C-alpha positions in Angstrom: -5.7 -7.1 -4.6 -2.6 -7.5 -6.7 0.0 -4.9 -7.4 3.6 -3.8 -8.0 5.9 -1.6 -6.0 9.3 0.0 -6.0 11.7 0.6 -3.1 14.3 3.4 -3.2 17.1 3.3 -0.6 17.6 6.7 0.9 20.6 5.8 3.1 21.9 3.1 5.3 18.7 2.5 7.2 16.0 4.6 5.4 13.9 3.4 2.4 11.0 5.1 0.5 8.6 3.0 -1.4 5.6 3.3 -3.7 3.0 0.7 -4.5 0.0 0.4 -6.9 -2.7 -2.2 -6.6 -5.8 -3.4 -8.6 -8.5 -5.7 -7.4 -12.0 -6.4 -6.3 -13.7 -4.9 -3.2 -17.1 -4.5 -1.7 -19.5 -6.2 0.6 -20.7 -5.0 4.0 -22.8 -2.3 2.2 -19.7 -0.5 0.9 -20.5 1.3 -2.4 -17.7 0.4 -4.8 -19.8 0.9 -8.0 -19.2 -2.6 -9.4 -16.3 -3.8 -7.2 -13.2 -2.9 -9.2 -10.8 -0.7 -7.2 -7.3 0.7 -7.5 -5.1 1.8 -4.7 -1.8 3.5 -4.2 0.5 3.8 -1.2 3.7 5.8 -0.3 5.8 4.5 2.6 8.9 5.5 4.6 10.7 2.7 6.4 13.5 2.7 9.0 15.4 -0.6 9.3 16.0 -1.8 12.8 18.1 -4.7 11.5 18.4 -6.8 8.4 15.0 -8.4 8.9 12.8 -5.8 10.7 11.8 -2.2 9.9 9.4 0.4 11.2 7.1 1.6 8.5 4.8 4.7 8.1 2.8 5.6 5.1 -0.3 7.1 3.5 -2.5 5.5 0.8 -5.6 6.1 -1.3 -8.2 3.7 -2.7 -10.5 4.7 -5.6 -13.4 2.9 -7.2 -12.9 2.5 -11.0 -16.5 2.0 -12.1 -19.7 3.9 -11.7 -18.5 6.6 -9.3 -18.9 4.5 -6.2 -18.7 6.4 -2.9 -15.7 4.4 -1.4 -12.7 6.7 -1.7 -10.8 6.3 1.6 -7.4 7.8 2.4 -5.4 5.6 4.8 -2.6 6.3 7.2 -0.6 3.5 8.7 2.2 2.7 11.1 3.6 -0.8 11.5 6.5 -3.3 11.5 7.8 -5.0 8.3 9.6 -8.3 8.3 11.7 -9.5 5.3 10.8 -13.0 4.3 12.7 -13.1 0.9 14.1 -10.7 -1.7 14.1 -11.2 -5.4 16.8 -9.7 -7.5 
């Protein structure tokens, strides 16, 4: 999947972000109605230092063709590491 995102600093250590993705999915008997899907995600990050953050978020994936049955909502918790930043 490919997508774009935007991060909004909320303070010295907190950041909120939003992402949108488009791509292909399916296989394993998952009904995607043709394979084209879109996904969105909201996240809240807490920076532990300049290179590591704790991240929590919620996301949604939706099939774009044929009313396929795959419409999961996801919840996630993890660690993010900064490899590079483009300005």
